[in-house]
C-alpha positions in Angstrom: 100.1 69.5 130.0 98.6 67.9 126.9 95.4 69.9 127.4 97.4 73.1 128.0 99.1 73.1 124.6 96.0 73.2 122.4 94.6 75.9 124.6 97.8 77.9 124.3 97.7 77.5 120.6 94.1 78.8 120.4 95.0 81.8 122.6 97.9 82.7 120.2 95.7 82.3 117.2 93.0 84.5 118.8 95.6 87.2 119.7 97.1 87.3 116.2 93.8 86.9 114.2 93.2 90.7 114.4 96.8 91.6 113.7 96.5 91.4 109.9 96.7 94.3 107.6 94.3 97.1 108.6 92.6 99.4 106.1 93.9 102.4 108.2 97.5 101.3 107.7 96.9 100.7 104.0 95.3 104.2 103.7 98.4 105.7 105.3 100.6 103.8 102.9 98.5 105.0 100.0 98.8 108.6 101.2 102.6 108.2 101.2 102.6 106.6 97.7 100.5 109.5 96.4 103.0 112.0 97.9 105.9 110.1 96.3 104.1 110.0 92.9 103.3 113.8 93.1 106.9 114.6 94.0 108.4 112.4 91.2 105.8 111.3 88.7 106.7 108.1 87.0 104.9 105.0 85.7 106.4 103.0 88.6 105.2 105.5 91.2 101.7 105.6 89.7 101.6 101.8 89.5 102.6 101.5 93.2 99.8 103.9 94.2 97.3 102.0 92.1 98.3 98.7 93.6 98.0 100.1 97.1 94.5 101.5 96.2 93.5 98.1 95.0 94.7 96.5 98.3 92.7 99.1 100.2 89.6 98.2 98.2 90.1 94.5 99.0 90.5 95.3 102.7 87.4 97.5 102.7 85.4 94.7 101.1 86.6 92.3 103.7 85.8 94.8 106.5 82.3 95.2 105.0 81.8 91.4 105.0 82.9 91.2 108.6 80.6 94.1 109.6 77.6 92.4 108.0 78.1 89.3 110.2 78.0 91.3 113.4 75.0 92.2 115.5 73.9 95.1 117.7 76.5 97.5 119.0 79.4 95.6 117.4 77.7 96.0 114.0 77.1 99.7 114.5 80.7 100.2 115.5 82.0 98.2 112.5 79.7 100.2 110.2 81.0 103.5 111.6 84.6 102.3 111.1 83.7 101.2 107.5 82.1 104.6 106.8 85.2 106.4 108.1 87.6 104.3 106.0 85.4 104.8 102.9 85.5 108.5 103.5 89.3 108.4 103.7 89.5 106.4 100.6 87.4 108.9 98.7 89.7 111.7 99.8 92.7 109.8 98.8 91.2 109.0 95.4 90.7 112.8 94.9 94.3 113.4 95.9 95.5 110.7 93.5 93.4 112.0 90.6 94.7 115.5 91.3 98.3 114.2 91.2 97.6 112.4 87.9 96.1 115.6 86.4 99.1 117.5 87.6 101.3 115.0 85.7 99.2 115.4 82.6 99.4 119.2 82.8 103.2 119.0 83.2 103.4 116.7 80.2 101.3 119.1 78.1 103.5 122.0 79.1 106.6 120.1 78.1 105.1 119.1 74.8 104.1 122.7 74.0 107.6 123.9 75.0 109.3 121.2 72.9 107.0 122.1 69.9 107.8 125.8 70.3 111.5 125.0 70.4 111.2 122.9 67.3 109.4 125.6 65.5 111.9 128.2 66.6 114.8 126.0 65.4 113.0 125.5 62.1 112.6 129.2 61.6 116.2 129.9 62.5 117.3 127.3 59.8 115.1 128.9 57.2 116.5 132.3 58.2 120.0 130.9 57.8 119.1 129.5 54.4 117.8 132.9 53.2 120.8 134.8 54.7 123.2 132.8 52.6 121.4 133.7 49.3 121.6 137.0 47.4 117.9 137.8 47.0 118.3 141.6 47.2 119.5 142.1 43.5 
């Protein structure tokens, strides 16, 4: 029984060693974070997406490190997986940049509209000022 417990412990560790966060899961979370940011742009939503992107970058670096230690078919397979997740990351970065650009365009539209409303209000005030005076005599 004493020999069985350490063996059981090693089996459990081996089973759960590959159960950590996976880049694919983080990429899916990033896609959801970008959708949420696009739907409701805010500093918090942007920060959340940026944090998830940083996590994905760390996971990709770890995956690259693991791939470099493998040999033969295992290395080829790991490199293909790495290539795929890097492609997905690039697509997500484009989506995120597009969402940030959309937010900037919306902010610019709002600023122009506010400026136009301010100018219009100023012109109305000037018009009221002149209407109250007798300048036609």
